[in-house]
MARBA-3410 file (N, C-alpha, C, O; in Angstrom, 1 decimal):
142
18.5,-0.8,45.1,18.7,-0.8,43.2,18.0,0.5,42.7,16.8,0.6,43.1 ~ 18.3,1.3,42.1,18.6,2.7,41.6,17.2,2.6,40.1,16.9,1.4,40.1 ~ 16.7,2.9,39.4,15.6,2.6,38.4,16.0,2.5,37.7,15.7,1.7,36.9 ~ 17.5,4.1,37.4,17.4,4.6,36.6,18.9,3.9,36.0,19.4,4.4,35.0 ~ 19.6,2.9,36.7,20.7,1.4,36.4,19.8,0.4,36.0,20.2,-0.4,35.3
18.6,0.3,36.3,17.8,-0.3,36.0,17.2,-0.7,35.1,16.7,-1.8,34.7 ~ 17.1,0.6,34.6,16.1,1.3,33.4,17.6,0.4,32.4,17.6,-0.8,31.9 ~ 18.7,1.4,32.3,19.6,1.1,31.5,20.0,-0.5,31.4,20.3,-1.0,30.4 ~ 20.1,-1.4,32.9,20.0,-2.3,31.6,18.9,-3.2,30.9,19.0,-4.3,30.2 ~ 18.1,-2.7,31.2,17.0,-3.1,30.7,16.8,-2.7,28.9,16.3,-3.4,28.0
17.1,-1.5,28.8,17.4,-1.2,27.3,18.7,-1.7,26.6,19.1,-1.4,25.5 ~ 19.2,-2.5,27.6,20.3,-3.9,26.8,19.2,-5.0,26.1,19.3,-5.5,24.9 ~ 18.1,-5.4,27.1,17.9,-6.6,25.8,16.3,-6.6,25.8,15.6,-5.6,26.0 ~ 16.0,-7.5,25.7,14.0,-7.2,25.4,13.3,-7.9,25.3,12.3,-7.6,24.6 ~ 13.4,-9.2,25.8,12.6,-10.2,26.8,12.4,-9.7,28.2,13.1,-9.1,29.1
11.5,-10.2,28.0,11.1,-10.4,30.2,9.4,-11.2,30.0,8.8,-11.5,29.0 ~ 9.2,-11.3,31.2,7.9,-12.1,32.1,6.9,-10.5,32.3,7.4,-9.4,32.9 ~ 5.8,-10.7,31.8,4.7,-9.5,32.1,3.7,-10.5,32.9,3.1,-11.4,32.4 ~ 3.7,-10.1,34.6,2.8,-10.1,34.9,1.9,-9.8,35.6,2.2,-9.5,36.8 ~ 0.6,-9.9,35.1,-0.7,-9.9,35.1,-1.3,-10.2,36.5,-1.0,-11.2,37.1
-2.6,-9.0,37.3,-3.7,-10.0,38.2,-4.9,-10.2,37.7,-5.7,-9.4,37.3 ~ -4.9,-11.7,37.9,-6.4,-12.5,37.4,-7.5,-11.6,38.1,-7.2,-10.9,39.1 ~ -8.4,-11.6,37.8,-9.8,-11.3,38.3,-9.5,-12.0,39.7,-9.3,-11.2,40.6 ~ -9.6,-13.1,40.0,-9.6,-14.0,41.6,-8.5,-13.4,42.5,-8.6,-13.4,43.7 ~ -7.6,-12.8,41.9,-6.4,-11.9,42.3,-5.2,-12.8,41.9,-4.1,-12.2,42.0
-5.3,-14.0,41.6,-3.9,-14.8,40.8,-3.3,-13.8,40.5,-3.6,-12.7,40.3 ~ -1.7,-14.9,40.3,-0.6,-13.7,38.9,-1.2,-14.9,37.9,-2.0,-15.9,38.2 ~ -0.6,-14.4,36.5,-1.0,-14.7,35.3,0.8,-14.1,34.2,1.1,-13.0,33.7 ~ 1.1,-14.9,34.1,2.5,-14.5,33.2,2.1,-14.8,31.6,1.3,-15.6,31.1 ~ 3.2,-13.9,31.2,3.2,-14.1,29.7,4.5,-14.0,29.2,5.3,-13.4,29.9
4.7,-14.2,28.7,6.4,-14.1,27.9,6.4,-13.2,26.8,5.7,-13.4,25.8 ~ 7.2,-12.2,27.0,7.0,-10.5,26.1,8.3,-10.3,25.3,9.4,-10.7,25.4 ~ 7.6,-9.4,24.5,9.5,-9.0,24.0,8.8,-6.8,24.3,7.7,-6.3,24.3 ~ 10.1,-6.4,24.6,9.5,-4.6,25.3,10.4,-4.0,24.0,10.6,-4.7,23.0 ~ 10.9,-3.0,24.3,11.0,-2.1,24.5,11.4,-0.9,25.2,10.6,-0.6,26.1
12.5,0.0,25.0,12.3,0.1,26.1,13.2,2.4,26.4,14.4,2.6,26.5 ~ 12.2,3.2,26.4,12.9,4.0,26.4,12.8,5.4,27.4,12.2,5.2,28.5 ~ 13.2,6.2,27.1,12.9,7.2,28.5,12.0,7.1,29.6,11.3,8.0,30.0 ~ 12.2,5.4,30.2,11.7,4.7,31.3,10.2,4.5,31.2,9.4,4.3,32.1 ~ 9.9,4.4,29.9,9.2,3.8,29.9,9.0,2.7,28.9,9.2,3.1,27.7
8.5,1.1,29.0,8.1,0.1,28.2,7.9,0.2,27.6,8.0,1.4,27.6 ~ 7.2,-0.3,26.2,6.6,-0.8,25.6,6.1,-2.0,24.6,6.6,-2.5,23.5 ~ 5.1,-2.3,25.3,4.6,-4.2,25.0,3.8,-4.1,23.6,3.2,-3.0,23.5 ~ 3.7,-4.8,22.5,2.4,-5.1,21.7,1.8,-6.7,22.8,2.2,-7.5,23.6 ~ 0.4,-6.4,22.2,0.3,-7.2,22.4,-1.5,-7.5,21.7,-1.5,-6.9,20.6
-2.8,-8.2,22.0,-3.5,-8.4,21.0,-4.2,-8.3,22.0,-3.7,-8.6,23.0 ~ -5.9,-7.5,22.0,-7.3,-7.3,22.0,-8.2,-8.3,22.7,-9.2,-8.0,23.3 ~ -7.5,-9.6,22.3,-8.7,-10.9,22.9,-7.7,-11.5,24.5,-8.2,-12.2,25.4 ~ -6.3,-11.0,24.3,-5.9,-12.6,25.5,-6.2,-12.0,26.9,-6.6,-10.8,27.1 ~ -6.1,-12.5,27.5,-6.9,-13.1,28.7,-5.2,-11.5,29.9,-5.5,-10.9,30.9
-4.2,-11.4,29.3,-3.1,-10.3,30.4,-3.7,-9.2,29.3,-2.7,-8.4,29.2 ~ -4.5,-8.8,28.7,-4.8,-7.9,28.0,-5.7,-7.5,29.2,-5.4,-6.9,30.2 ~ -7.1,-8.1,29.0,-8.8,-7.8,29.7,-8.0,-7.7,31.0,-8.5,-6.8,31.7 ~ -6.5,-8.5,31.9,-6.3,-8.4,33.2,-5.7,-6.9,33.7,-5.8,-6.6,34.8 ~ -4.9,-6.0,32.5,-4.4,-5.1,32.4,-5.4,-4.2,32.3,-5.1,-3.0,32.8
-6.6,-4.5,31.7,-8.0,-3.6,31.3,-8.4,-2.7,33.0,-8.4,-1.6,33.6 ~ -8.8,-4.0,33.3,-9.4,-4.3,34.5,-8.6,-4.3,36.2,-9.1,-4.5,37.3 ~ -6.8,-3.9,35.6,-6.1,-3.7,36.5,-4.6,-3.2,36.2,-3.6,-3.8,36.5 ~ -4.6,-2.4,35.7,-3.8,-1.8,35.8,-1.7,-1.7,36.2,-0.6,-1.4,35.8 ~ -2.7,-2.3,37.2,-0.8,-3.1,38.3,-0.4,-4.2,37.8,-1.1,-5.2,37.6
1.4,-4.0,37.5,1.6,-4.8,36.9,3.0,-5.2,37.1,3.8,-4.3,37.4 ~ 3.6,-6.7,36.8,5.2,-6.4,37.2,6.0,-7.0,36.0,5.4,-8.0,35.5 ~ 7.0,-6.7,35.4,7.9,-6.9,34.7,9.2,-7.3,35.1,10.1,-6.6,35.3 ~ 9.3,-8.9,35.1,10.1,-9.4,35.0,11.5,-9.9,34.3,11.2,-11.0,34.0 ~ 12.7,-9.7,33.9,13.9,-9.5,33.3,14.7,-10.5,34.2,15.0,-10.3,35.4
14.9,-11.8,33.5,16.6,-12.2,34.0,17.7,-12.2,32.6,17.5,-11.9,31.4 ~ 18.9,-12.8,33.3,20.0,-13.3,32.4,21.5,-14.2,33.1,22.5,-14.0,33.7 ~ 20.3,-15.3,32.3,20.7,-16.8,33.4,22.4,-16.5,33.4,23.0,-16.5,34.4 ~ 23.1,-16.2,32.0,24.4,-16.0,32.1,25.3,-14.9,33.3,26.5,-14.7,33.4 ~ 24.3,-14.5,33.9,24.9,-13.8,35.3,24.7,-13.5,36.4,25.4,-12.9,37.2
23.2,-14.4,36.5,22.5,-14.9,37.5,22.2,-13.0,37.9,22.5,-12.5,38.9 ~ 21.6,-12.2,36.6,20.5,-11.0,37.1,19.6,-11.3,37.5,19.4,-12.5,37.7 ~ 18.4,-10.0,37.7,17.3,-10.1,37.3,16.8,-9.1,38.0,17.4,-8.9,39.1 ~ 15.9,-8.4,37.7,15.4,-7.6,38.0,13.5,-7.4,38.1,12.9,-8.0,37.2 ~ 13.0,-7.0,38.7,11.1,-7.3,38.5,11.0,-5.4,38.7,11.0,-4.8,39.7
10.9,-5.2,37.8,9.8,-3.9,37.7,8.4,-3.4,38.3,7.6,-4.2,37.7 ~ 7.7,-2.7,38.9,6.2,-2.5,40.1,6.1,-1.7,39.0,7.2,-1.3,38.5 ~ 4.9,-1.2,38.3,4.3,-0.4,37.7,2.9,0.0,37.2,2.5,0.4,38.3 ~ 2.1,0.2,36.6,0.9,0.4,35.8,1.1,1.1,34.5,1.8,2.1,34.2 ~ 0.5,0.5,34.1,0.2,0.2,32.1,-0.9,1.0,31.8,-2.1,0.8,32.3
-0.6,1.9,30.8,-1.5,2.4,30.0,-1.4,1.8,28.3,-0.5,1.9,27.5 ~ -2.8,1.3,28.2,-3.2,0.7,26.5,-4.0,1.5,25.3,-5.1,2.0,25.7 ~ -3.7,1.7,24.2,-4.2,2.4,23.3,-5.3,1.5,22.4,-5.7,0.4,22.7 ~ -5.4,1.9,21.7,-7.0,1.2,21.4,-6.1,-0.1,20.0,-5.1,-0.2,19.3 ~ -7.1,-0.6,20.2,-6.7,-1.8,18.9,-6.3,-1.2,17.8,-7.0,-0.3,17.6
-5.0,-1.4,16.5,-5.0,-1.1,15.5,-6.4,-1.6,14.8,-6.6,-2.9,14.7 ~ -7.6,-0.4,14.2,-8.5,-0.5,13.6,-8.5,-0.9,12.0,-9.1,-1.8,11.4 ~ -7.3,0.4,11.4,-6.8,0.6,10.0,-5.3,0.2,9.7,-4.4,-0.1,10.4 ~ -5.3,0.3,8.7,-3.5,0.0,8.2,-3.1,1.5,8.6,-2.0,1.5,9.1 ~ -3.5,2.5,8.5,-2.8,3.7,8.5,-3.3,4.7,10.1,-2.9,5.8,10.4
-4.5,3.7,11.1,-3.9,4.7,12.2,-3.4,5.0,13.3,-2.5,4.2,13.4 ~ -3.4,5.8,14.1,-2.7,5.8,14.9,-2.0,4.7,15.7,-0.8,4.9,16.0 ~ -2.5,3.8,16.0,-1.7,2.6,16.4,-1.3,1.8,15.4,-0.1,1.6,15.5 ~ -1.7,1.4,14.4,-0.8,1.0,13.4,1.0,2.1,13.1,2.2,2.0,13.1 ~ 0.5,2.6,13.0,1.9,4.4,13.1,2.7,3.2,14.2,3.7,2.5,14.0
2.2,3.3,15.0,2.9,3.6,16.3,3.7,1.5,16.6,4.7,1.2,17.2 ~ 2.5,0.7,15.8,3.1,-0.7,16.0,4.2,-0.6,15.1,4.9,-1.5,15.3 ~ 4.6,0.2,14.0,5.3,-0.2,12.9,7.0,0.0,13.7,7.9,-0.7,13.4 ~ 6.9,1.2,14.9,8.0,2.2,15.3,8.5,1.0,16.3,9.7,0.8,16.5 ~ 7.4,0.3,17.1,8.0,-0.4,18.0,8.2,-1.7,16.7,8.4,-0.8,15.9
8.3,-2.7,16.0,8.7,-3.7,15.4,9.9,-3.4,14.7,10.4,-4.4,14.2 ~ 10.6,-1.9,14.5,11.6,-2.0,14.4,12.6,-1.4,15.2,13.7,-1.3,14.8 ~ 12.0,-1.1,16.3,13.1,-0.5,18.1,13.2,-2.3,18.0,14.3,-2.9,17.9 ~ 12.5,-2.7,18.1,12.2,-4.4,18.9,13.3,-4.8,17.9,14.5,-4.7,18.1 ~ 12.8,-5.3,16.4,13.3,-6.0,15.3,15.2,-5.4,15.7,16.1,-6.1,16.2
15.3,-3.8,15.3,16.0,-3.7,14.7,16.2,-3.0,13.3,16.6,-1.9,13.3 ~ 16.0,-3.5,12.4,15.5,-3.3,11.4,14.0,-3.1,10.5,13.0,-3.5,11.2 ~ 13.8,-2.7,9.7,12.3,-3.1,9.1,11.6,-3.5,8.6,12.1,-3.2,7.5 ~ 10.6,-4.1,8.3,9.6,-4.9,8.0,9.7,-5.1,6.6,9.4,-4.2,5.8 ~ 10.3,-6.6,6.1,10.1,-6.7,4.9,9.0,-6.3,4.0,9.2,-6.1,2.8
7.9,-6.2,4.6,6.1,-5.7,3.8,5.6,-5.5,4.4,4.8,-6.3,4.9 ~ 5.6,-3.5,4.8,5.2,-2.8,5.3,3.6,-2.9,5.5,3.4,-3.0,6.7 ~ 2.5,-3.0,4.8,1.2,-3.1,3.6,1.3,-4.5,4.6,0.9,-4.2,5.7 ~ 2.1,-6.2,4.3,1.2,-6.4,5.2,1.2,-7.0,7.0,0.5,-7.6,7.8 ~ 2.3,-6.3,6.9,2.6,-5.8,8.6,1.5,-5.4,8.9,0.6,-6.1,9.4
1.4,-4.1,8.5,0.2,-3.2,9.2,-1.7,-3.8,8.7,-2.7,-3.2,9.1 ~ -1.7,-4.9,7.9,-2.3,-5.9,7.6,-2.7,-6.5,8.4,-3.9,-6.6,8.7 ~ -1.7,-7.1,8.9,-2.0,-8.4,10.0,-2.3,-7.8,11.9,-2.9,-8.2,12.8 ~ -1.5,-6.6,11.6,-2.3,-5.1,12.7,-3.0,-5.6,13.7,-3.1,-6.1,14.8 ~ -3.7,-4.7,12.3,-5.6,-5.1,12.4,-6.0,-6.1,12.7,-6.4,-6.4,13.8
-5.9,-6.6,11.9,-6.6,-8.4,11.6,-6.1,-9.5,13.3,-6.7,-10.4,13.8 ~ -4.8,-8.5,13.7,-5.1,-9.9,15.3,-4.7,-9.0,16.5,-3.9,-8.9,17.4 ~ -5.9,-8.1,15.7,-6.1,-6.7,17.1,-5.1,-6.4,17.7,-5.1,-6.5,19.0 ~ -3.7,-5.7,16.9,-2.9,-5.3,18.1,-2.5,-4.2,18.6,-2.4,-3.3,17.7 ~ -2.3,-3.9,19.6,-2.4,-2.8,20.7,-1.3,-2.9,21.2,-0.8,-4.0,21.2
-0.5,-1.5,21.9,0.6,-1.0,22.8,0.4,-0.6,24.4,0.0,0.4,25.0 ~ 0.8,-1.5,24.7,0.8,-1.8,26.5,1.9,-0.5,26.5,2.8,-0.3,25.7 ~ 1.4,0.3,27.5,2.9,1.2,27.5,3.0,1.1,29.4,2.1,1.5,30.3 ~ 3.9,0.8,29.5,4.5,0.4,31.3,5.5,1.2,31.4,6.6,1.3,30.8 ~ 4.7,2.2,32.6,5.6,3.2,33.9,6.2,2.0,34.9,5.5,1.0,35.3
7.0,2.1,35.0,7.6,1.0,36.1,7.9,2.7,37.3,8.2,3.8,37.0 ~ 7.5,2.1,38.7,7.4,3.3,39.7,8.6,2.6,41.0,9.0,3.3,41.9 ~ 8.9,0.9,40.8,10.1,0.5,41.1,10.6,-0.9,41.0,10.0,-2.0,40.6 ~ 11.8,-0.7,41.5,12.5,-2.1,41.2,13.6,-2.5,42.5,14.4,-1.9,43.3 ~ 13.3,-3.7,42.1,13.9,-4.7,42.8,14.7,-5.8,42.1,14.2,-6.4,41.1
16.1,-6.3,42.7,16.4,-7.3,42.1,18.2,-7.4,42.3,18.9,-7.6,43.3 ~ 18.6,-7.4,41.2,20.5,-7.5,40.9,20.8,-7.6,40.1,20.1,-8.3,39.3 ~ 22.2,-7.1,39.8,22.4,-7.2,38.4,24.8,-7.3,38.7,25.8,-6.6,38.8 ~ 24.6,-8.0,38.7,25.8,-9.3,38.7,26.7,-8.6,37.0,26.6,-9.2,35.9 ~ 27.3,-7.7,37.1,28.3,-7.3,36.1,29.6,-8.3,36.1,30.2,-8.6,37.1
30.0,-9.0,34.7,31.3,-9.6,34.3,32.5,-8.4,34.7,32.6,-7.2,34.4 ~ 33.5,-9.3,35.6,34.9,-8.4,35.4,35.5,-8.1,33.9,36.5,-7.4,33.8
END
């Protein structure tokens, strides 16, 4: 499967399963929402979650997408980079989280001050996942 075809298909969706590696080597999975742009997936997480600790320790992840209606799936392999957690409503991470929200939701938040405060309170950060390979199948309806 061509990575470019897989990224185009993924760009039409926003939900996936993020699979990280626990300290003992076992996989840990989390349902997430994402936005993909220019070959990079962006995911919002909180600083205190197991998946975040796993990615800090080992940046190798799998992002698995499924479309049950067409029996299609993709599993992207790659590595992640993590931003710093939002520490101030006007810092760079908070600004990036605003952009992420609009990309995933498709519309502005009704109260940006409330949203930015929540991002700081939740210690949200962004994961940037760059896939290096993909396996799977895309079944398109005729």
